[in-house]
C-alpha positions as CSV (number, residue, x, y, z in Angstrom):
1,M,24.7,-25.0,42.9
2,P,28.2,-24.8,41.5
3,I,30.4,-21.6,42.0
4,K,31.6,-20.0,38.8
5,V,33.0,-16.6,37.7
6,L,30.5,-14.2,36.2
7,E,30.8,-13.2,32.6
8,P,32.6,-9.8,32.3
9,E,29.5,-8.1,30.8
10,L,27.3,-9.2,33.7
11,A,29.9,-8.3,36.3
12,S,30.2,-4.8,34.8
13,Q,26.4,-4.3,34.9
14,I,26.3,-5.4,38.6
15,A,29.2,-3.1,39.4
16,A,27.5,-0.3,37.6
17,G,24.5,-0.7,39.9
18,E,26.6,0.5,42.8
19,V,27.5,3.7,41.1
20,V,24.6,4.4,38.7
21,E,21.2,4.1,40.4
22,R,19.3,6.6,38.3
23,P,20.0,9.5,35.9
24,V,21.0,11.9,38.7
25,S,23.8,9.4,39.5
26,V,25.2,9.9,36.0
27,V,25.0,13.7,36.3
28,K,26.6,13.6,39.8
29,E,29.6,11.5,38.6
30,L,30.2,13.6,35.5
31,V,29.8,16.9,37.3
32,E,32.2,15.8,40.0
33,N,34.7,14.8,37.3
34,S,34.3,18.3,35.7
35,L,34.9,20.0,39.1
36,D,38.0,17.8,39.8
37,A,39.3,18.8,36.3
38,G,39.2,22.5,37.4
39,A,36.3,23.6,35.3
40,F,35.0,27.2,35.6
41,Q,31.9,26.5,33.5
42,I,29.7,23.4,33.5
43,T,26.6,22.9,31.3
44,V,24.3,20.0,31.9
45,E,21.7,19.2,29.3
46,I,19.0,16.6,29.8
47,K,16.2,15.1,27.9
48,G,13.5,12.7,29.0
49,G,14.4,13.1,32.7
50,G,18.0,12.1,31.9
51,V,17.0,8.7,30.7
52,D,16.9,9.6,27.0
53,Q,20.0,11.8,27.2
54,V,22.4,13.5,29.6
55,R,25.2,15.7,28.3
56,V,27.8,17.4,30.5
57,I,30.1,20.0,28.9
58,D,33.0,21.6,30.8
59,D,36.0,23.8,30.2
60,G,38.3,21.8,32.4
61,E,41.8,20.6,31.7
62,G,40.7,17.8,29.4
63,I,42.2,14.3,28.9
64,P,45.3,13.7,26.7
65,A,44.6,11.6,23.7
66,D,46.7,8.7,24.8
67,Q,44.8,8.4,28.1
68,V,41.2,8.5,26.9
69,A,41.0,4.7,26.5
70,L,42.2,4.3,30.1
71,A,39.3,6.4,31.4
72,F,37.0,3.6,30.4
73,Q,38.8,0.9,32.3
74,H,37.8,-0.1,35.8
75,H,39.9,1.2,38.7
76,A,41.7,3.7,36.3
77,T,42.1,7.1,37.9
78,S,44.4,10.1,37.8
79,K,43.5,11.0,41.4
80,L,45.1,8.2,43.4
81,T,48.6,6.6,43.0
82,R,49.4,5.3,46.5
83,Q,47.5,3.5,49.3
84,E,48.5,6.3,51.7
85,Q,46.4,8.8,49.8
86,L,43.2,6.9,50.8
87,D,43.6,8.5,54.2
88,C,43.7,12.0,52.8
89,I,41.4,12.3,49.8
90,G,41.0,15.8,48.5
91,T,39.1,15.2,45.3
92,L,35.4,14.5,44.6
93,G,36.1,11.4,42.5
94,F,38.8,8.9,43.1
95,R,37.7,5.3,42.5
96,G,38.0,5.2,38.8
97,E,34.6,3.6,38.5
98,A,32.3,6.3,37.2
99,I,33.1,6.3,33.4
100,P,33.2,2.5,32.9
101,S,30.1,2.0,35.1
102,I,28.1,4.6,33.1
103,A,29.3,3.2,29.8
104,A,28.2,-0.3,30.8
105,V,24.5,0.7,31.0
106,S,24.2,3.3,28.2
107,Q,25.4,4.6,24.9
108,M,28.2,7.0,25.7
109,T,30.3,9.4,23.8
110,M,33.2,11.4,25.2
111,T,34.9,14.2,23.4
112,T,37.9,15.8,25.1
113,R,40.8,18.1,24.5
114,P,43.5,19.5,26.8
115,H,44.1,23.3,26.6
116,D,47.6,22.9,25.4
117,T,46.8,20.8,22.3
118,G,45.4,21.7,18.9
119,G,42.9,18.9,18.5
120,G,40.8,16.5,20.5
121,Q,39.8,12.9,20.8
122,Q,36.5,11.2,20.7
123,V,35.5,7.7,21.8
124,Q,32.1,6.0,21.7
125,Y,30.8,3.0,23.8
126,Q,27.7,1.0,23.7
127,W,26.7,-1.2,26.7
128,G,30.3,-1.3,27.8
129,Q,31.8,-2.2,24.4
130,K,33.9,0.3,22.4
131,V,32.3,1.3,19.1
132,S,34.8,3.8,17.7
133,E,37.7,6.1,18.7
134,G,39.5,8.8,16.8
135,S,40.6,12.4,16.4
136,Q,37.9,15.1,16.7
137,G,37.9,18.9,16.5
138,C,36.5,20.4,19.7
139,S,36.9,23.2,22.2
140,P,39.2,22.7,25.2
141,G,37.6,20.7,28.0
142,T,35.4,17.6,28.0
143,S,31.9,16.8,26.7
144,V,30.2,13.5,27.7
145,T,26.9,12.4,26.2
146,V,25.0,9.5,27.8
147,S,22.0,8.2,25.9
148,D,19.4,5.4,26.4
149,L,20.3,4.8,30.0
150,F,19.4,1.3,31.2
151,A,18.0,0.3,27.8
152,N,20.0,-2.9,28.2
153,L,18.6,-3.4,31.7
154,P,14.8,-3.0,31.5
155,A,14.3,-4.5,35.0
156,R,16.2,-1.5,36.4
157,R,14.6,1.0,34.1
158,K,11.1,0.2,35.3
159,F,12.0,1.3,38.9
160,L,12.7,4.9,37.7
161,K,10.2,7.6,38.5
162,S,8.5,9.9,36.0
163,N,10.6,12.2,33.8
164,S,9.5,15.1,35.9
165,A,10.6,13.4,39.1
166,E,14.0,12.4,37.7
167,T,14.4,15.9,36.4
168,A,13.7,17.3,39.8
169,R,16.4,15.2,41.3
170,I,18.9,16.5,38.8
171,R,17.8,20.1,39.4
172,E,18.3,19.5,43.2
173,L,21.8,18.2,42.5
174,I,22.8,21.1,40.3
175,D,21.4,23.6,42.9
176,R,23.5,22.0,45.6
177,Y,26.8,22.0,43.7
178,A,26.1,25.6,42.5
179,L,26.0,26.6,46.2
180,A,29.1,24.7,47.1
181,F,31.1,26.1,44.1
182,P,30.0,29.7,43.7
183,G,33.1,30.3,41.5
184,V,31.8,27.9,38.9
185,R,29.2,28.9,36.3
186,F,26.5,26.2,36.3
187,Q,23.8,25.9,33.6
188,L,21.1,23.3,33.5
189,V,19.2,23.0,30.3
190,V,16.0,20.8,30.4
191,E,14.4,19.8,27.0
192,G,16.2,22.8,25.4
193,R,15.2,25.4,28.0
194,T,17.5,26.9,30.6
195,S,16.3,25.8,34.1
196,V,19.3,27.0,36.2
197,A,22.0,29.6,35.5
198,T,24.5,30.8,38.1
199,P,26.9,33.7,37.5
200,G,30.0,31.9,38.7
201,S,31.3,35.1,40.2
202,G,32.7,33.5,43.3
203,R,30.3,35.4,45.6
204,P,28.2,32.8,47.6
205,E,25.3,35.2,48.0
206,E,24.9,35.5,44.2
207,A,24.8,31.7,43.9
208,L,22.2,31.6,46.6
209,L,20.1,34.2,44.8
210,A,20.3,32.3,41.5
211,V,19.3,29.0,43.1
212,Y,16.6,30.1,45.5
213,G,15.4,33.4,44.2
214,P,15.2,36.8,46.1
215,E,12.3,35.9,48.4
216,I,14.1,33.0,50.1
217,A,17.6,34.5,49.7
218,S,16.5,37.6,51.7
219,G,15.6,35.3,54.6
220,M,19.0,33.6,54.8
221,L,21.8,34.4,57.2
222,R,25.5,34.0,56.5
223,V,27.4,31.5,58.6
224,Q,31.2,31.8,58.8
225,E,33.6,30.3,61.4
226,D,37.1,29.2,60.9
227,D,39.7,27.8,63.3
228,P,43.1,27.8,61.4
229,E,44.8,25.8,64.2
230,S,42.5,22.8,64.0
231,G,41.6,23.1,60.4
232,Y,37.9,23.0,61.1
233,G,35.5,25.6,59.8
234,V,31.9,26.3,58.6
235,D,30.8,28.5,55.7
236,G,27.4,29.0,54.1
237,F,23.8,30.1,54.8
238,V,21.0,29.2,57.2
239,S,17.5,30.5,57.3
240,A,16.3,33.0,59.9
241,P,13.8,31.3,62.2
242,R,10.8,32.9,60.5
243,L,11.7,31.0,57.3
244,N,11.1,27.3,57.8
245,R,9.7,24.2,56.2
246,A,7.7,21.1,57.2
247,N,10.5,18.7,56.2
248,R,14.3,18.4,56.0
249,T,14.5,18.7,52.2
250,Y,16.2,22.1,52.2
251,M,19.0,21.1,54.6
252,T,22.1,20.7,52.5
253,F,25.6,19.7,53.8
254,F,29.0,19.6,52.2
255,I,32.2,18.2,53.6
256,N,35.2,19.9,51.9
257,R,32.6,20.8,49.2
258,R,31.5,17.2,48.8
259,W,27.7,16.9,49.0
260,I,26.8,14.3,51.6
261,Q,23.9,13.0,53.6
262,S,24.4,12.9,57.4
263,R,21.9,12.3,60.1
264,M,24.4,13.6,62.6
265,L,24.8,16.9,60.8
266,S,21.0,17.3,60.4
267,F,20.7,16.7,64.2
268,A,23.4,19.3,64.9
269,L,21.6,21.9,62.8
270,E,18.3,21.2,64.4
271,E,19.9,21.5,67.8
272,A,21.2,24.9,66.9
273,Y,17.6,26.1,66.3
274,H,16.5,24.6,69.6
275,G,14.1,27.2,71.2
276,L,13.8,29.2,68.0
277,L,11.5,27.0,65.8
278,P,8.2,25.4,66.5
279,E,8.1,21.7,66.9
280,R,8.2,19.7,63.6
281,R,9.4,22.7,61.6
282,Y,12.9,22.6,60.0
283,P,15.3,25.3,58.7
284,L,16.8,25.8,55.3
285,A,20.6,25.5,55.1
286,A,23.5,25.2,52.7
287,L,26.6,24.6,54.8
288,N,30.1,23.6,53.9
289,L,32.2,22.1,56.7
290,T,36.0,22.3,56.2
291,V,37.5,19.2,57.9
292,P,41.2,18.1,57.6
293,Y,41.2,15.4,54.9
294,S,42.9,13.0,57.3
295,D,39.9,13.3,59.7
296,V,37.2,12.2,57.3
297,D,36.7,8.9,55.4
298,V,35.0,9.5,52.1
299,N,35.4,5.9,51.0
300,S,32.7,4.4,53.2
301,H,29.8,4.4,50.7
302,P,29.7,3.1,47.1
303,A,28.0,6.2,45.8
304,K,30.0,8.5,48.1
305,R,26.9,9.9,49.7
306,E,28.0,9.2,53.3
307,V,31.3,9.8,55.1
308,R,32.8,8.9,58.5
309,F,34.6,11.3,60.9
310,V,37.5,10.6,63.2
311,D,36.0,13.0,65.7
312,E,32.2,13.3,65.3
313,S,31.7,15.4,68.4
314,K,34.1,18.0,67.1
315,V,32.3,18.2,63.7
316,Y,29.0,18.3,65.6
317,S,30.0,21.1,67.9
318,T,31.7,23.1,65.2
319,L,28.5,23.3,63.1
320,Q,26.2,23.8,66.0
321,R,28.2,26.6,67.5
322,A,28.6,28.5,64.2
323,V,25.0,28.3,63.3
324,R,23.8,29.2,66.8
325,A,26.0,32.3,66.7
326,A,24.5,33.4,63.5
327,L,21.0,32.9,64.8
328,I,21.6,34.7,68.1
329,A,23.0,37.7,66.2
330,D,19.8,37.9,64.2
331,S,16.6,37.2,66.2
332,P,13.6,39.1,64.7
333,V,10.2,39.7,66.2
334,P,7.6,38.0,64.1
335,V,5.4,40.3,62.1
336,L,1.7,39.5,61.9
337,G,0.6,39.6,58.2
338,R,-2.3,38.3,56.1
339,S,-0.4,35.0,55.7
340,G,-0.2,34.6,59.5
341,F,2.8,33.8,61.7
342,G,5.2,31.1,60.6
343,S,4.6,31.1,56.9
344,G,8.1,32.5,56.4
345,Q,6.9,34.6,53.5
346,P,5.6,38.0,54.6
347,S,4.3,40.2,51.9
348,A,6.4,43.1,50.5
349,N,4.2,45.6,52.2
350,D,4.5,43.8,55.6
351,G,8.3,43.8,55.3
352,A,8.4,47.5,54.3
353,A,6.4,48.3,57.4
354,S,9.1,47.0,59.8
355,P,12.4,46.7,58.0
356,S,14.5,46.8,61.2
357,F,13.3,43.3,62.2
358,F,14.5,41.6,59.0
359,R,18.0,41.1,57.8
360,S,19.1,39.6,54.5
361,A,21.9,37.1,53.8
362,F,23.8,39.8,52.1
363,D,24.4,41.9,55.2
364,R,27.6,41.7,57.2
365,P,27.9,42.3,60.9
366,G,28.8,45.9,61.5
367,S,27.4,47.1,58.2
368,S,26.1,50.6,58.2
369,G,22.4,51.2,58.7
370,R,19.9,53.8,60.0
371,G,19.3,52.2,63.3
372,A,15.9,51.0,64.5
373,G,13.2,51.7,62.0
374,G,15.7,52.6,59.3
375,Q,15.9,51.0,55.9
376,Q,18.9,50.2,53.9
377,G,18.7,48.9,50.3
378,N,21.0,46.8,48.2
379,E,21.3,45.7,44.6
380,Y,19.0,42.8,45.2
381,G,16.2,44.8,46.8
382,A,16.4,42.8,50.0
383,L,15.4,44.4,53.3
384,T,18.3,44.9,55.7
385,A,18.9,46.3,59.2
386,A,21.5,46.9,61.7
387,G,22.8,43.8,63.5
388,F,20.9,43.9,66.7
389,T,21.6,41.6,69.6
390,P,18.5,39.9,70.9
391,Q,18.2,42.3,73.8
392,Q,18.5,45.3,71.5
393,A,16.0,43.8,69.0
394,L,13.2,43.7,71.5
395,P,11.8,47.2,71.7
396,A,10.6,49.0,74.9
397,L,6.9,48.2,75.3
398,R,4.1,50.0,77.1
399,V,1.3,47.9,78.5
400,V,-2.2,48.7,77.2
401,G,-4.2,45.8,78.5
402,Q,-5.0,42.1,78.4
403,V,-7.0,40.1,75.8
404,R,-8.9,36.8,76.7
405,L,-6.8,36.6,79.9
406,T,-4.1,35.2,77.6
407,Y,-2.4,37.9,75.7
408,I,-0.8,41.2,76.9
409,V,-1.5,44.1,74.5
410,A,1.4,46.6,74.4
411,E,2.4,49.6,72.3
412,G,5.9,49.9,70.9
413,P,7.9,51.4,68.1
414,D,5.9,51.3,64.9
415,G,2.7,49.6,66.1
416,M,1.1,47.1,68.5
417,Y,2.5,44.0,70.1
418,L,0.7,41.0,71.4
419,V,2.5,39.0,74.0
420,D,1.6,35.4,75.0
421,Q,1.8,35.7,78.8
422,H,2.5,31.9,79.3
423,A,5.3,31.8,76.6
424,A,6.9,35.0,77.9
425,H,6.9,33.8,81.5
426,E,8.3,30.4,80.3
427,R,11.3,32.3,78.8
428,V,11.8,34.4,81.9
429,L,11.7,31.4,84.2
430,F,13.9,29.3,81.9
431,D,16.6,31.9,81.9
432,R,16.4,32.3,85.7
433,I,16.6,28.5,86.3
434,V,19.6,28.0,83.9
435,R,21.4,31.0,85.3
436,K,21.0,29.8,88.9
437,A,22.2,26.4,87.9
438,A,25.2,27.8,86.2
439,D,26.0,29.8,89.3
440,Q,25.5,26.7,91.4
441,S,23.0,28.5,93.5
442,P,19.6,26.8,92.8
443,E,16.5,28.4,94.3
444,S,14.9,25.5,96.2
445,Q,11.7,25.5,98.2
446,P,11.4,22.7,100.9
447,L,8.0,21.1,101.1
448,L,6.2,21.2,104.4
449,A,6.1,17.4,104.3
450,P,7.9,15.0,102.0
451,M,5.7,13.6,99.2
452,T,5.9,10.0,97.9
453,V,6.2,9.7,94.1
454,D,5.8,6.4,92.3
455,L,7.6,6.3,88.9
456,T,7.2,4.0,85.9
457,P,10.4,2.4,84.5
458,G,10.7,5.1,81.8
459,Q,10.3,7.9,84.3
460,A,12.7,6.3,86.7
461,E,15.3,6.0,83.9
462,A,14.8,9.7,83.1
463,F,15.2,10.5,86.8
464,H,18.5,8.6,87.2
465,N,19.8,10.1,83.9
466,N,19.2,13.6,85.1
467,L,20.0,13.4,88.9
468,A,22.7,16.1,88.7
469,F,20.4,18.4,86.7
470,L,17.5,17.9,89.0
471,A,19.7,18.9,92.0
472,A,21.2,21.8,90.1
473,Y,17.7,23.1,89.4
474,G,16.4,22.8,93.0
475,F,14.8,19.4,93.3
476,E,15.6,17.2,96.3
477,V,14.5,13.6,95.7
478,E,15.7,10.4,97.3
479,A,14.9,6.7,96.8
480,F,12.2,5.2,98.9
481,G,11.7,1.6,97.8
482,E,11.9,-0.1,94.4
483,N,9.8,2.3,92.4
484,S,9.0,4.9,94.9
485,Y,10.8,8.2,95.7
486,L,10.5,10.9,98.3
487,L,10.2,14.5,97.1
488,R,11.5,16.9,99.7
489,A,12.0,20.2,97.8
490,V,11.2,21.7,94.5
491,P,12.5,24.7,92.5
492,S,11.2,27.9,94.1
493,V,9.7,29.0,90.8
494,M,7.2,26.1,90.9
495,T,3.8,27.1,92.3
496,S,2.0,23.9,91.5
497,Q,-0.5,22.6,94.0
498,N,0.7,19.1,93.3
499,P,4.5,19.1,93.0
500,A,4.6,15.3,92.9
501,Q,2.5,15.3,89.8
502,S,4.6,18.1,88.3
503,L,7.7,16.0,88.8
504,V,6.1,13.1,87.0
505,D,5.0,15.3,84.1
506,I,8.5,16.8,83.8
507,L,10.1,13.4,83.7
508,D,7.7,12.3,81.0
509,M,8.5,15.4,79.0
510,V,12.3,14.8,79.5
511,A,11.9,11.2,78.5
512,F,10.2,12.1,75.3
513,E,12.3,15.1,74.3
514,G,15.5,13.4,75.4
515,L,15.0,10.9,72.5
516,L,15.1,13.9,70.1
517,R,17.5,16.3,71.8
518,Q,20.7,15.9,73.7
519,H,20.2,19.2,75.4
520,D,21.0,20.0,79.0
521,D,18.2,22.6,79.1
522,V,15.4,20.2,78.2
523,L,14.8,19.7,82.0
524,A,15.0,23.4,82.6
525,A,12.5,24.0,79.8
526,S,10.1,21.5,81.3
527,I,10.3,23.0,84.7
528,A,9.7,26.5,83.3
529,C,6.7,25.2,81.3
530,H,5.1,23.7,84.4
531,S,5.8,26.8,86.5
532,A,4.8,29.6,84.2
533,I,1.5,31.4,84.5
534,R,-1.2,29.9,82.3
535,A,-3.6,31.3,79.8
536,G,-6.8,32.4,81.5
537,K,-5.1,34.0,84.5
538,S,-6.0,37.6,85.1
539,L,-2.9,39.9,85.5
540,T,-2.8,43.4,87.0
541,E,-1.1,46.2,85.1
542,P,2.0,46.1,87.4
543,E,2.2,42.3,86.9
544,M,2.1,42.7,83.1
545,R,4.6,45.5,83.2
546,A,7.0,43.5,85.4
547,L,6.7,40.5,83.1
548,L,7.6,42.6,80.0
549,E,10.5,44.2,81.8
550,E,11.9,40.8,82.8
551,L,11.3,39.5,79.2
552,E,13.4,42.3,77.8
553,V,16.6,41.2,79.6
554,T,16.4,37.5,78.7
555,D,18.9,35.9,76.4
556,N,16.3,35.2,73.7
557,P,13.1,37.2,74.4
558,H,11.4,36.2,71.1
559,T,10.6,32.6,71.7
560,C,9.8,30.3,74.6
561,P,12.2,27.4,75.3
562,H,10.1,25.1,73.1
563,G,10.2,27.4,70.1
564,R,6.8,29.2,70.2
565,P,6.9,32.9,69.7
566,T,6.5,35.1,72.8
567,L,5.2,38.0,70.9
568,I,4.0,39.2,67.5
569,H,4.0,42.6,65.9
570,F,1.2,44.3,64.1
571,S,2.9,47.2,62.4
572,E,1.6,50.8,62.2
573,Y,1.6,50.4,58.4
574,Q,-0.7,47.4,58.6
575,M,-3.1,49.1,61.0
576,D,-3.3,52.2,58.8
577,R,-3.8,50.0,55.7
578,E,-6.6,47.9,57.3
579,F,-8.4,51.1,58.3
580,G,-8.0,52.6,54.9
581,R,-5.6,55.3,55.9
582,R,-3.0,54.1,53.3
């Protein structure tokens, strides 16, 4: 088959496919152009899921009349002039491909006027060919209308989803950029009706409220960390552990306010919640990472969805550290309501019963409050409380008894508490193991006689990868043949009748969790799990009291190392309501 140069029209359609995949791609490119143009107000109007029509109107700086035609030429841009600038890109758009790519697959009209001129300019394109151009009266800024998307490419059009699905993608995009640019007033109009409207006040919490509503916004925590020397920082919101979802859809990341997709950042966020969320539950987040422009490559993906970092580990640790600090500063005791634990949506009455255990995104550390049990309102009606540390957040509890040889019943401020004895003991042992390892003083118990342990290849790999940690936590193991090992000592917290089997189980757990987490304490969590008292064990009152006293002084008394709650709270208000006293 002979080689030949493609026709310009066909080449343009192919190039457009790299930038314009669906209606949301059009909205993204046009909104980013508006933001780069310094707009303070951006209105997006869509019809037919964006296939029939997309119109983006902004009050940005506009395009001079003599440069409008250039905007429709490939590789024409006002944002790059030298090759060196590719290493330090500070704008959202820079390739000069958005406008011509969109024009190649639609009917497109652009009307624009700079603020310092008395009139505007309008140009119309159809399937990449100019139809008309001339003067046009208009307001300062730019308006772009895109109609009949992919009408000249029916093969591509048939792969689009339903109008409602395409609209949902556009709504998601506007929500995300509204969070990243709280100083810009965004409006999304769908089929003539306003779907999103943000105030553009510059206050991130107001943008959060407009996007998610008061119920979710009240469960979000502010994250702020900045290192002026390195130029790295994090700003945004994450959900309190009680507010979580079954997938990662609500995890949003920006790099220098550019919305991106990053498995590495998702992993860093999930690691920050390690020990605070149940397995297979995910947080909500809207986080902007500030990274020196020279340390990030935004030119690695045709649609600019992915970026590369010079120092991934620094980005990872910056995000993880900032989020973890916000979570540790706010660690509530779960409240048992009609919806049950873990729904993330307690009723208004449930919240009113125990306001001191909830804190909204609009609080600031050090804000005034009424102390434990007090309530502080704000203009959004969100529940707030003083910023307790985890130790302070756990109230003093008085043991009442034991239920099903599994749960400790205790009385505390404003109601009753149920404590999972296994989860609570796991947390106590985990903290003790980690602390002793950090002090290089592991508590080890020699076995009366060494035990032979046969390991599978996967277990052996986990063993060799964690030799230092095994020793730091109190294990003494040595090779004894090709697949056999001698177990001479175990951590003193282990009371198993079969320590060899416990070691095998721990290695299995580490091998599995190690695929998901790069966490030094996975091994410690496994040891704690295999050493903690089990459900079904009868405890005396002094034993229960001692366990609760030890739990109170742990670093995070509210969850076990694997994320399950150690205790739940049945408020006095709820008990009175259930018995008809309220």
